[in-house]
C-alpha positions in Angstrom: -45.3 28.7 42.9 -42.3 29.0 40.8 -40.7 30.5 43.7 -38.4 27.8 46.0 -38.0 28.5 49.5 -34.3 29.2 50.7 -34.1 25.9 52.5 -35.0 24.3 48.8 -32.1 26.3 46.9 -29.9 25.5 49.7 -30.6 21.5 49.4 -30.1 21.7 45.7 -27.2 23.6 46.1 -25.8 20.5 48.3 -27.1 17.7 46.1 -25.4 19.6 42.7 -21.9 20.3 44.7 -21.0 17.9 47.5 -19.6 14.5 46.6 -20.3 12.5 49.6 -24.0 13.4 50.3 -25.5 10.3 50.6 -29.0 11.3 51.6 -30.2 11.8 48.0 -30.7 8.9 45.6 -27.9 8.5 43.0 -28.9 8.9 39.3 -26.6 6.1 38.0 -28.2 6.5 34.6 -28.7 3.3 32.4 -27.9 -0.2 34.3 -24.2 -0.9 33.5 -25.0 -4.6 35.7 -25.1 -7.7 33.1 -27.6 -10.6 34.1 -26.3 -14.0 33.3 -28.3 -16.2 30.8 -25.7 -18.5 29.5 -22.1 -19.9 29.9 -21.3 -19.1 26.4 -22.4 -15.4 27.0 -19.9 -15.4 29.7 -17.3 -16.7 28.0 -17.8 -14.4 25.1 -17.6 -11.7 28.0 -14.0 -13.0 29.3 -12.7 -12.8 25.6 -13.5 -9.2 25.8 -10.0 -9.0 28.1 -11.8 -7.2 30.9 -11.7 -8.8 34.2 -15.6 -9.7 35.2 -16.8 -9.5 39.0 -19.6 -12.1 39.2 -21.9 -12.2 41.9 -23.8 -15.4 42.9 -27.0 -14.3 44.7 -30.4 -15.9 45.8 -33.1 -13.9 46.6 -33.4 -12.1 49.7 -33.3 -8.9 51.8 -29.1 -8.7 51.7 -29.5 -9.3 47.9 -31.6 -6.2 47.5 -28.6 -4.2 49.0 -26.0 -6.0 47.2 -27.7 -5.3 43.9 -27.5 -1.6 44.7 -23.6 -1.6 45.3 -23.5 -4.1 42.2 -25.2 -1.3 40.4 -23.1 1.7 41.8 -19.7 -0.3 41.3 -20.5 -1.1 37.5 -21.3 2.4 36.6 -18.4 3.4 38.7 -15.5 1.0 36.9 -17.2 1.1 33.7 -15.6 0.2 30.9 -12.5 -1.2 32.7 -14.6 -4.1 34.7 -17.7 -5.7 34.1 -20.2 -6.6 36.8 -22.2 -10.1 36.3 -25.5 -11.0 38.6 -25.9 -14.6 38.5 -29.5 -15.8 40.1 -28.4 -19.4 41.2 -32.0 -20.8 41.7 -32.2 -20.1 37.4 -28.9 -21.5 37.0 -28.1 -24.1 39.6 -25.5 -25.7 37.3 -23.4 -22.7 36.7 -23.3 -22.0 40.7 -22.5 -25.6 41.9 -19.8 -26.0 39.4 -18.2 -23.1 42.2 -18.7 -25.4 45.2 -19.8 -22.9 47.5 -22.3 -23.4 50.3 -22.8 -20.0 51.4 -24.7 -16.7 49.2 -24.4 -14.6 48.3 -20.5 -14.8 47.4 -18.5 -13.1 44.9 -15.7 -14.1 42.6 -13.3 -12.1 39.9 -12.6 -13.6 37.1 -9.7 -12.1 34.8 -6.9 -12.8 31.9 -8.6 -15.6 30.2 -5.4 -17.7 28.2 -5.9 -21.1 26.0 -4.4 -23.7 28.0 -1.5 -25.1 27.3 -2.5 -28.6 27.8 -5.4 -29.1 26.0 -5.9 -32.7 26.8 -8.4 -34.9 25.1 -11.0 -32.8 23.2 -13.8 -34.8 21.4 -14.7 -32.1 19.2 -11.4 -30.1 17.5 -13.7 -26.8 17.5 -13.3 -26.7 21.2 -10.8 -24.7 22.7 -10.2 -25.0 26.6 -8.9 -21.8 28.4 -7.9 -21.1 31.8 -9.0 -18.1 33.9 -8.1 -16.9 36.7 -10.5 -16.7 39.7 -10.0 -14.4 42.8 -12.8 -14.9 45.7 -13.8 -11.6 47.1 -13.4 -11.0 50.5 -13.2 -7.2 51.2 -15.8 -4.9 52.0 -18.8 -5.2 50.0 -19.1 -1.2 48.3 -17.9 0.6 45.5 -14.5 1.5 47.7 -14.2 -2.4 48.6 -13.7 -3.3 45.1 -11.4 -0.4 44.7 -9.3 -1.5 47.4 -9.5 -5.3 45.7 -8.2 -4.1 42.6 -5.3 -2.0 43.5 -4.2 -4.7 45.8 -4.3 -7.4 43.0 -3.0 -5.3 40.3 -6.3 -5.0 37.8 -6.3 -2.2 36.1 -10.1 -0.5 36.9 -9.5 2.9 35.5 -7.8 5.4 33.1 -4.3 6.3 34.7 -4.6 10.2 36.0 
């Protein structure tokens, strides 16, 4: 019973050594994907200074695939980029404010700065911020995110 066949040993070796073997589920460890719960939490996340990739989703078959991509990307780019998923039926106000009609869609929020013009504010404790928002139009994969970050000069990993 304790003996493994030659084939089993060969497959274990392939899984352990081959970086691009895709036929076996990856052990990604604990989830790094953040689930949206409130705008206040989202703002606190932005204030940490990291870019935040936000996927606005609705339930569906494609969303299951997108969740796997987001999970893998969140692990690959941790801690330099944060990944968040918003279920639009649960939080319609936040999704409607993005003014998009097709779901799912992805946007990258980065570089929060205090707005130079605060305008009229009813409460002096409220501070307005401006955040750069980029629509994500690349391949929805780890590779696509990496290329997007390179093109837009967003730091996604430690220098080698």
